[in-house]
N, C-alpha and C positions, 0 to 999 in steps of 0.2 A: 815205805811203811805206807804211807796214805792209798798207793794202790793199793795195798794189803787188806785195809781195816775199809778202803773202799767196795774190797769185794766180799767180805765177810759180814759188812752189811745186807749187799744185796742179797747174798745171801738168805740170809738169816730172814731178810724181809719175800723172796720167795719161797720159805719154807711155811711162814708165816700165809700166805698171801692160798700156799695148796691147803695147807690144815682148814684156813675158814671155808674154801670151798666144797673139800671133803665133807663135809661137816652140815653143810647145805644140803649138799647130794644126800646125804643119811635121812637125812629131815624130811629130806621132799619126798624120798622113796618110803620112809614110816606114816606121812597124811593117807589119811583115809583118802580113796574117791571117791563121791558120793554124784552120785548120777541121775539129772534128772529125766524123767520120760516124760512124755508126754499126757501118760494116764495123769503120772502125776501133779502136774500142773491141771487138768483137766479135773481134779477135784478141787471144788468149793466147800469153803467152812459151812458147816451144817448149820440148818437153820433156826430159829427157835422152837421148842415145840408147842407155842401159842397157835392160836387162830380162832378169829372170829367172823361172824356172818351176821348181815343183817339181809331181814328178808321183810316181801310184802307178804301175806298169808293167806291163802283163800280156804276159812274154816266151815267146811260139807259136810251136815250130820245126817246120819243114819235114821229117817220119818218111821218112830217105831216105841211100842211102850204101853204101859198097861195102865189101868186101872182094879186094882183087884175088887173080887166081886162082878164088878160087872163083863157078861160074854160080849165079844167082840168090838173090844172096846181099845183106842189104841189113839196114840199122841204124835204128833210131830211137832218139828222146828226150825226155827230160822237159822240161815245161814249168815256167817258174814266175811268182811276183811280187815287184819286186822297188822301191822309190824309185827315183828318177831327178830330177837336175838338170840344167835346162838353162841357158842362158848367152847373151843374145843379144844384138849389139850392130844400129842399126840407122845405115846409111851415108844413109839419104832414109824417107821416113814407106811407102815402097815396098819397098827393098830393104833386107836385111839377114842377119847370118850366124848359122848359131847352132852352138853348141858342147854335143853330150850329153854326159853323164859318168854312169856306173853299172855298178855290176856284178854277176852273177847265177851263178848253177849250173846242169850239166844234167847228167843223168846218161844215158851212152852204152848202151842195149842191142841185141843182135843180133837179126839177126831174117830174113824170108824164109828161104834154103835152110840158116842157123844159125841158127836159132830156139833150138834147142836148148841151144847154147853159155849162154844167159844173159845175164847184164849184164856191160857190160867191167868200165868205171868212172864216176868222175867227174870234172870239173874247174870249177874257175872260168874265170871271163872277164870279161872287160871293153874294151869297143865303144867305144870314144870315136869320135863321131862328128862331122862337120864340115856341114853343111847351107849352102847360097845361097838364098834362099827371098825369094820377091816375096809380099807383102802386099796385100791389099785395101782400101782405105778409104772407098768408097762405100757401105758400111751400115752407116751410125752406129755402135752399141756392138758391131754382131757384126760380127766381122776376120776373114774367113778367108785362111789363105795355102798355097803348095805348093814344096817343097823339091826339091832335088837335090844329091848331094853325095858325100864320100868315109868311109869306114870302118876302120879300121884294131883288129882284135881278139887280144888279149894272152889265149893262155889259162897258165893258173899253177895251181898246187895239184891238180896230178893225181893221183890213184889209182886203182887197181885192185881189181877181186873175183875170186874164186872163182879160175879158170886160168889170169887174166891177172896179168900184171905190165910193168912198164914201159910204159904210155898213156902217148901223145909226142902231142898234137894240135899241128900248128904255126901258130904266129902270123899272119895273114892277113890281105891288104887287099882291099878288097872295096865298092861300089859302094851308093846308097843314095836313098832317096828317101820321100817325104814329102809328106803333107794332112792341115791342120789347124786350127783357127780357134780365137779368144779371143773371150769376149763380156767386155766392160766394162765393170763395174757402176760405175767411178769413171775418174777419169783416169790412178788410181796401179793398183788393185785387177781383175780378173775370174776369170774362169775357163776353163780350157782344153781343149781335145780332141784329140788328136793322134795317126795314126797313121803310122807309117816302115815302111820294107820293107828289109828288111837281104840284100844278094847276098854267102851270107857259105858258101862252099864248099873248108873249110881239107884237107889231106892231115894222115891219122893215123901213129900204127903203135903196136904193143902186141908183148908174146911172148903167146905159149897153148903151156904145157906147154913153154916154155921155145923155142917155136919164134917167130922173128919174121915178125908177118905186116905186110901193111901197106895202107891202102885211101881211100877219099876219103868224108868227112864231111858231105851236103849239108844242112847246117842251115837257112839261107834263112831265117831266122826274121820273125816280125811283132811289129813295138813296137807296142802298143796302153796309148795312156798318159791317163788327166786328173787334173785336178789345180787350184793354182793358179796365175794371173798374178800380178806385180809390175812396175809400169814407176816406174821413179826420174824 
């Protein structure tokens, strides 16, 4: 009798084991297999769309202008070097918008047929510029770009010299073109070189020995900058 119960218990144990392993096998067959390919392993998490640059900027003006009613009159301007900050937002890896911030000053001199009148004065200018860019991404660490946009220049703290008074260079909206490149040393840090052309020809006025004069200042500066890039 004992052997009979022992045999029955053994048979039940074997059946339970068979059922357990059977269910495990079926579950294993139904589990989806996810293969990790080298391509999947190489995809890094996407970067932040924000980027900043800090540049040393050379402002090189176009020496041209005029005083209304005086044939052969001309103007010239001093050049300058100033720090510049720009903030870039990437809509995609190729398309971005960049806001350029910086301020500098320029002295205004008479030239041409009125050169003997000397220095008119000095004005500070704040030229915030917004450009829309296309970034090329097929050259590895070397990332060139081109851009075009608008500039609105505000003139402030304007002073005069000698026989001139009441200098007033008018704020002006103009266009902007841009070309440059980043060379990235890792995914965050890089070096930048950038050239912009601003189309800036504001009206201006002043008084010469109390007599009102006016004209156009054809500044049209080149902005040539170099500095560092940080991509968040």
